[in-house]
N, C-alpha and C positions, 0 to 999 in steps of 0.2 A: 367075661375075659374081653370080648370084643367091645362091649360097651366102655371099659376102662381104658383099651387101647384107643377108642375114639376121642375121649376125653384128653387123653395124654397128647395126642397129635395136634387136638385144638388148642391146648396150652402151649405147646412149642410155637404153633403159628402166631399167636397172639404176642409171644415174647419176641418172635423176630420182627413183627409188625412195629411193636414198641421201639426196638431198636434200631429200625430204618428210620422212624420219624424222628427220634432223637438225633441221629446221624444229619439228617436233612436239615433240622433247625440249626445244628451246629455249624453246618456248611454255608447256610444263609447268613449266618451271624459273623462267620469269618469273611465270607465275600464281601458284606457291608463294611466290615471293619477295614479290610484292603482297600475297598473303592474310596472310603473316606480319608484313608491316609494317603492316597494317591493323588488328592486335589493339590494342585500347585499352591505354594505358601502365597503367592503374590495376589492370587485370587481372593485369599481370605483378608487381605490388607484394604483398608479405605483408601478411596481416592480423594486426596486433599490439593489444595494449591496454595502458592505463596506469591505475594505482591512484592516485587521488588523493582530495582533499577540495573540496566546493564552497565557494567563497569568496562569489560572487555569480552573478545571473543577470540580464541587462539584455537583453530582446529575444530575438534568436537569438546572442547572445554570453555564453559560459558561462565564467567565471574561476575556476579552480580552484589549489589548492595542492599541490605534489608533495612527495617525501619529504624534499627537501634544503631545504624551506622557500621556494622560489621559486615564482612564480606564472606562470599560462600562461592564455591566453585562446583559446577554440575557436569555430568557427563550426558552431552546431548546426541551421542552417537545414533540412538534409535528414537531420538524424540520427533515429533510431529512438529514442524514449523513451516507456515507458509512461505513459499520461495520469494514471493514479492516483496516481503521485508527482510532487507539484509540487516540483520540486527546491528544497531549501533550505541555507541557511548551515550547514556542519558535516556535511552527508551525505557519507558513504564512497561513492564511485561508481567505477566502471570505464569508462573512455572508450575505444572501439573505433575504431582509425584504419587506414589504409593506409599501409605503408613501414616503415622499419626504425627510424625516430626520430621523435617528434611535434615538431612546430614551432610556434611561436607564430602564432596567427591561421588554422591550417589547418582546413579542413572535415574533420568526423569523421563515421563511419558511425552510432554509436550511443553512448548514455550508459545505462548499467546500473547499478542500485541495487545496493550491496553491503551497507551498514550505515546505516539511517536515524539521524540525529542523535538522535532521541528514545529509540533504544535504549540511548545512552550518556549522556543527560540526567536528572540525578535528578529534575527537574521531570515527567517523563513516566513515572518507573518506580512512581508510586503515585497513586492518585486520593484527592483530599480526601474526608474523611469527618466526620461529627459523630455523637455520642451524645448521647441524651436521652430526652425523653418528648414524645409527640405531644399537642398541646393541642386541636386540632382538625383534621379532615380532610375533604375533598370530592373530587370528580373533578377538580379543577383546582389546588387549593392544599392546602398542610400548614402549620398553625402548630406550630412545634417549638421546645421549650426544651430548650437545651443543658444537660446535667448534667456539669459540669467534672470531668475526672479520672475518670469514671465512678462517681462518688459516689452510688449510688443509695442505699445505705442510709442515708447521712447525710441526704439528701432525706427519706426516711421517718421518721427520728428527729426531724428538725426539724418535720415536718408534725404529730407526735404532741404536740409541746411547745407546745401553744397557738396552733398555726399552721394554717392550711389547707394542702393540698397545693400549690395554685397559688402561694401566698406562699413557700413553702419552696424551689419550682423556681426562682422568680425570684431568690431570695437566692443559688442556686448558678450560675445561669447566665443568658445571654441568650436572648430569645425571637426566632427568625427566621421569615419566611414563605418558603417554598418554592413555586416553580411546577412543577407534575408534568408531567414529559416524555412525549411520546405513545409513547414508546419504552420507557418504564420498565418494570423487571421487579422483583417482589416475592418475598421469601423470608419466608414467614409460615404459620403452621398454620391460621389462618382468616381471617376479614375483619380488615384493620387497622382500629383505632378509636382515638378519644381515651383517653388514659391508658395506652396502650401503651409500652413503653420500647422503642427501636430505634435501629439504626445507619443513617443516612442517608448515601449516596453522592452528591454532587452536583458539578456544573459551575458555574463563574463564582466571584463574589465574595460571600460570606454577606452583605454589607451591600448588595448591589446586585442584587437579584432573583435569587437563587441557583436553579438548576434541580436538582430530584431526579430521579436516573433510576434508583435501586435502594433499596429499603426492605429491611432484614433485622431482624425483630422479635427481641426479647431471647430469647424462648423457643426461636428457631432457630439461636442463634448458635453452638451446638456441634453442630449438624447438619451433615453433609458437604454438604448443599445450600448451606450458606452459604459455602462455596468457590468455587462455580459462579456466574460473571458472564455475562451474555447481553444481546442487545439484540433486540427483537421489531420486526417489520416484514415487507414483501414484497419478495421477490428480484426485483429489477427488470430485471438483465441479468448476464452473465457477459463480460468483455472481458481480453484477455490475460492470462488467468489469474486475474482478480481478480473477486471475487463483490461486487456492488453490491446493498445492502439499502436500501429505502426506507421509513422510517416513515410512520405515516398523516398526519402534519402535513408530509410532503415532506422531512424531514431525511435526508440520504443519507449512508451508512457504506460503507466498503469493507473487504473481509475478503481476506486471503490464505491460501488452503489450505495454503501452505507444503510444496508437493509431494505432498499428499495426493490421489492421483487419484481415489480413492474418494469422499472429500467432494466433490470438484469435479463428478463425475458426479451425485452427489446434488442439488447445488445446480441443475445443468442440468435434472435431472428435476422439481425443485420450483419452477422458475422461475414467476413469477406467483403463488405461494401464499403465504399467511401463515406465518412460521417466527420461530423464535428462534434466533439463532446464538450460541453460546457462545465467548467468545474468553479469551485467556490473559495478555494484557498491559493496555493502557489503552484506555479509550474515547477520550481525547484524541488518540491517533495517528492520523496521516493513513490509514495502513492497518494494521488489526488483523489478529493471527493467529488465524484460525478452528480451534476445536477440535471443534466439532459443529454439526449442523442439526437441530432438532426442529420437526417440523411440528405445526402449531396448528389447532385446529378453527376 
């Protein structure tokens, strides 16, 4: 009788253990299923991108044109966009989104600059310049008489023919007054003075208070330095790989080291210092391409 009772008790224990094992297994399966179902749908989608051109930007709505000529509008409320690039019509960009195909009105993850419109615009491929002679110059302004078609010899000949130099210059070109920018750079063998022939690079309209940002005197035009363009100022900060340079009058310029890690490290080391950053494109661009950083005393 005792032996039968022992076997009965043992049988009940085994059934209980089997039941517990089954419950544990079921609980694990249920937990795994819940965990799987709780994964956000967005994480399960593929990240893709669309190459397109900016048509317009209105608040958080970006309208672009795709290769087939159709337009799409995206919600960029939470998109990552480098603040150095104020998106403009004609910019070629890459829109990053979640899913297999982009849909009109969808929210996107990022908008990355591919080719700024000014890189392909003739207006931004060259900066306006004027050749002539300096009539007067001080710390703030330059009076400058254009010598049309570079006819310096003609001016000299006219001046020797019963005319003074000033009259001869007026005959061959108009006189303009330039404001000298705080970030101006000069290419000259010595002090720039009245009577020097030079090439002036300027911003704005010649007839509406143009700004001179670079002077290259005649004697330096064949020098290799005449091919170098730069802007002077203080490195204010580096954000998202862009170098921000601030001139003494508060004007801000932005430079892209274009993948040059050594140049970016130099900019970080020179933060807060007065420097000249040389560039290889146009001062009118939103972000210029930095070539070198020269620390100034």
